N, C-alpha and C positions, 0 to 999 in steps of 0.2 A: 210692226211699225207704230200702230196705235192700239191702246188698250180697248177702246170702244169709241162710239161717236162723241161721247162727252169729252173724252181725252182729246180727240181730234179737233173738236170745236174750240177747246181752250188753247190748243197750240196754234190753230189757225187764227184765232182772235188776236194773238200776240203779234201777228204780222199785219194787222189792220189798224193799229193805233193812229196812223196818219190820217184816218178818216174821221176821227172823233170830233173834230171841229167843223165838219161839213154837214151836220144835222142829217145823217143818213137814215134810210129805211132798210132794214134787213129782211129779205124774203128767203124762205127755205123751200126747197123742192120736196114735196111729200113723196114718200114718207120719210125715207132715210136721211134726207138733208135737214129736216126740221130740228132734231136734237143737236146737230152741229150748229145750225143757225141760231138756236136758242143761246148757246154760249157766246157766240159772236155778238148778238144783240145785247146781251148782258154786259159784256166788256165795253161796248161802244155806247151803252146807255141809250139804245135806239129802239123804236117800235119794231115789232116782229109780225110778219104776215107770211102768207104762202102765195106762190104762183103755181097753180095746178096745171101740170103738163103730163102727157102720157106718150110714152114711146110707141111707135108703130113697129111691132116686131114682125120679122119675116115669118110667115105661117109655119114653115118647116124648122125654123130656128128662132124662137121668140126672143132670145137674148140679143139677137142681131138687129139693130135698129135700121129701118129703112126710111125713117122720118119721125115726126112727132106732131101732136096737136096740143093746143093749150087754150086757156081762157081767151075770151074775146074773139074766138074763131080763128086764132093763129094756127098755121100749119107750116111744117118744113118737110122737105123731101130730100133724101140722100140718093141722088140719081145713080151714083155708082153702085150702091147696094141693090137698088131696084133692078138695074140692068143685069148685074151679075147673078142675082137670085132668080131672074126670069119672072118677075112679078108683073102681071098684066093690070090694066086700069081697073078692071072689075074687082080683083083681089085687093088692090090698094084702097079702093073706095069702100069696100066692106069693112076693112080694118079701121079706116078713118071714121066711119059712122059709129062703129062699136066703141072706139076709144073716146070720141067726142062726147058721147052720152055718159061715159064714165067720168070724164072731166067735170061735167056739170053736176053729177051726183056727188062727187067727192068734195067739190067746192062748198056745197051745202053742208055736208057732214063735218068738214073740218072747221068751218067758221061758226057754225051753230048760231046763226043769226047776227054775228058781228059784222059791222060794216067794213069793207075793204079799206086798208090804209091807203090814202091818196099818194100816188107816185109822181104826179105832175110837178115838174120843177125840182125834184129831189135827186140826191145821189142814192142810187139803189144798189145794194149789195146782194147779189144772187148767190146763194150758198147751197151746195150739194155735198154728199159724203164722198164724192169722187167723180171723175169723168172717165168714161171709156170711149164712146164714139163722139159724144158732145152734142148729139141731136136734141135731147131734151133741154139741155142748158141753152142751146141756141134758140129754141122755141120760147123759153122763158125770157130771154133777152128781147125777143120780138114783142112779147106781151108787155114788158116794162116800157119799151120804146113807144108802143102804141098808146100806153097810158100817160105818156108825156115825161118820162124820166129824163132829167138833165144830163146825167152821167151814169153809166152802168159799169159796175165792178163785179166780176165773177171771181168767187173765192172758193177753193176746194182744198181738202187736206192732201189728196193724192191724185196724180194724173200721169199719163205717159209723156215722154219727151216730145216737145213740139206741139203740145196740146193747144197752145195759144193760137196757132195758125187755123185751127178748126173753128175759132170764134172770130176770125178776122171780119171786121165790118159790123159785128154784132155787139161786142163788148169794148169799152174804152180802156179797161185795165183788167189784167188777169193776175191773180195771186194764188200761190200754191205752196204748201209746206214741203212736199217732196215729189220728185219725178223719178221713181226707181226704174231700173231696167233689169231683166225683161219685165214687161207689163202686159198681162193678159186680161185681168179683170180687177175690180176694186176689192172684193171680199178678202183675198189672201193677205192684204196689208192691215187687217184688223184681227186682234185676238178674239173679239166678240163682235160679230156682224149679224146679230140676231135681227130678224125682221121687225120693223117698227109697225105697230098697229094703229088703226085710225084713232082709237081712244087716246093714245099717247100724244099724237099730233095735236088733238084738240086740247089736251091738258097743258101742253107746252105753250100753245097760243094763249090760253087762259092765264097761265103763269107769267107770261111776259108782260101782260097788262097789270097783274098784281104786283110785280116786282120792279115796275118802272121807277126810276130815281137814280140816285148816285150808286154806282157799283162799289163793291168792297175796295178799300184802299190797298189791301194786301191779300193775295191769294197764293197758296203754295201747296204742293204735294209734300207730305212729311212721312217719315218712316220711324216707327217707335219699336224699340227692342222690348219684347215681353216673353218671359219664360223660355229664352233660348232661341226665339224666332223673331223675325222682323215683320211687322204688319203695317199696311199703308193707311194714310188718312189724307183728307183734303181740308185745309184750314182756310177760312175766309174771315177777314177782320175788317170791319168798316171803320171809318174815321170816328174817333171819340167813342169807341165801343163802351157800353155800360155793363156788359156781362158776357159770359161764354156759355154756349149750349153744346154739350157733347152728345153725339148721336150713337145710340146702341141699336144696330140693325137686327132685324129678325132673320130667321132661317132662310137660306137661299138668297139673301140680299147682301149688299156691300155698300161701300162709300159711293158707288156709281148709281145707286138706286134713283131713278127719275123722281119717284115720289118724295123721298127724303131730300133730294136736291131742291125740289120745289119748295118744301117747307123751310129748308135752310135759307133759300134766297129771300123768302118773306121775312124771316128773322133778321137777316143781314140788313134789309131795308129799314127795319125797326131799330137798328143800331146795336144789334147783338152779334158777337162773333160766333162762329160755328166750327166744330171739328167733326166731320163725318169720318168715322173710324172703323176699320175692319177688325172685328173681334177675333176672326179666325183667318188662317192662311188658306190658300186655294186647296191644298191637300187636305187640310183639316175639315173643310166644308163638305168634302165627300164622305166623311165619317159621321153618320147620323147621331152617334153617341156624343160627339163633340158639340153638335148643333144644339143639343138639349142639356149640355153640361152647364147648368146655370152658375155654379160656383166658379168654373173656369172662365166663363164669359165675364162674370162680375169682377174677377181678379184682374182681368186685362183692362176692363173699364177703369178700375182703380189705378192701374199703371198709367193709363192715358190721362187720368185726372192729375196725377203727380207731374206728368210731363207738361201739361198746361200750366200748372203752378210754377214750374221751373222756368217758363218763358218770361223774359223780362217785361214784355209789353202786355202780358196777359195775367201774370201771377197775382196781381192785386184785385182782379175782377171776381165778382161772384159767379159761381158755376151752377148750371142746371143740367139735368139729363133729359133727353128725349128718346124714348124707347118704343120700338114697334115689334109686335108679336113676341117672340122669345127674348128679344132685346129689352122689352119692357120689364120682364122678370129680372134680367141682369141689372138693369138700372135700379130697380127697387132693392135688390139684394145689396148692391154696392152702396146705395144711399142709406141703408140701415146701419152702416158703420159710422158712428158719431164722429170719428176722426176725419171722415171725408168732407164734412161741412158743406153738404149739398144744399142749395137754397131752394130749389124747386124741381119737381119731376113732372113730366107729361108722358102719358102712355097712349099710343094710338093703335087701336086694334090689338091691344096687348094681351099677354097671358100672365097676369099677375099671380095666378094660382101657383105657377111654377116657382115663385119666390118662397112659398111655404110659410113656415113660422117666422121668417124674417120680416114679414109684413108688419107685425106688431111693433117692430123696432124702428120703423121708418118715422122720421121726424120732419122731413121736408114736405111742405104742402104739395099735394099730388092731384093732378087732373087726369081723369080717365076719359078718353074719347073713343066711342064705340059706334059702329054702324047699326042702325035700327034693324036692318035685315040680317045682321050677323048674330043670330039668335043664341047659339051655344056660347060664343065668346062674351056676349052681353050678360048672360047668366053668371059666367065666371067672374066678370068684373063686379057685378053686384055683390057677389059673395065676398070678394076681396075687400070691398069697401067696408064691410062689417068687421073685418079683421084689423083695420087701421086704427091708430090712436093719434093721428095727426089731422091737420086740416086737409080736406079732400073735396072733390066735386066730380060727379059723373055726368058727362054730356053725351047725349045720344043724337047722332046725325040721321034724320029720317031718310029712308030709302037707300042708305049706304050698306054695301056688303063689306067683307073683310078687308079688301084691298082698296076701298074707296075709289073705285073706278067709275062710278056713276057721275054724270055732269054736275059740277058744283060741289060735290061732297068733300073732295080733298081740299078745295079752297076753304070751305067752312071749317074743316079740322085744323088747317094751318093757321087760320085767323084766331081760333080759340087758343091754340098753343102760343101764338105770339102774345096775345093779351095776358095769358097766365104768366108767362115769363117776364113780360114788362112790369106787371104788377109786383111780382115777388123779387125778381132780380133788381128791378128799378128801385124798389123801396130799400133794399139792402145797400145799393150803391149810394143813394142819397144819405143814408145813415152813416156809412163807413168811408165813402169816397173822398 
């Protein structure tokens, strides 16, 4: 039903446009609800926060909720489950104490010193990746109510039929994309239901602050025919865009990459359109030889570039490439073709060495961003700089490793990319626009 939580969030957000004039606050339930909530907050141009709640699982069957605990000392009890499972007061109290401590610990880890977004007097949109029993969502509603929320809207991509009755008296409005039957659990309705880690929750919360502002005026999933196959992309175009940045993802990544989506959102806020584009199909990604076939990846990037130029509202705009890992090599390879007329390139944690002798033919100003603790890749980037004959700069992010997972490092890389593209695409636009 959903590709992943990003896809689910975008589809859910489309059902919440009626809230855009209510100055809402969006809160995600960590961890799986936060990527969904991020897309909702972006669509509604709303602040994003979390409400930390923990399910109290039956000891012999942890997935079965007998209640929940949340911030501000909120607790809920599912009396029916407690009775049927034969849980005594001592067992319940032990589970409650353990999970309450986890709530306090996670709240600190997720917010990383950020002040909670005030909920008093606001419309609060509580988002999760789905509802099964509803106990954690109900606890979140009680936290929001205790914080003074004026109106509470619960929004989820998927839930069982009749799920609204489970939140009677807790939520003022319930919104759902689909209520399929039969319904046993949330996971089967996602192609990718990979567990979300604490670091991604913190990065998305950081990202929501960095990308606050007007959302893109136009967003769409697009499919481009390349070499006899069709590959997907996600296009975001802000009002009065001054350039287009096409993303070339690295091995094991795709247009759904949370890191590249974060960078793209920052570029969108700066007035740049973005195309996050899959260079390979799912079957091809399983073939490691395809992942490192730089000429193949570059040829597909070239086709995507021509597709952008064929679009009426994009064709006259300057184009830049953003490449990560092996995608950076593909971006440099494609940019070396003078007919491509690429105005700027940014490589994040890239493997420019894989572009080989094509490096010397690159004419587009190129920015290399590398983590200070990514020692081997840093060396490869320094060597690549010596091969270039164009304007270039090497920026090293202290304390960052290859995936820029450390606090603040991805933000720093995204801002460097934004400024590089604005300088070069912006100058081109002023001269030719």
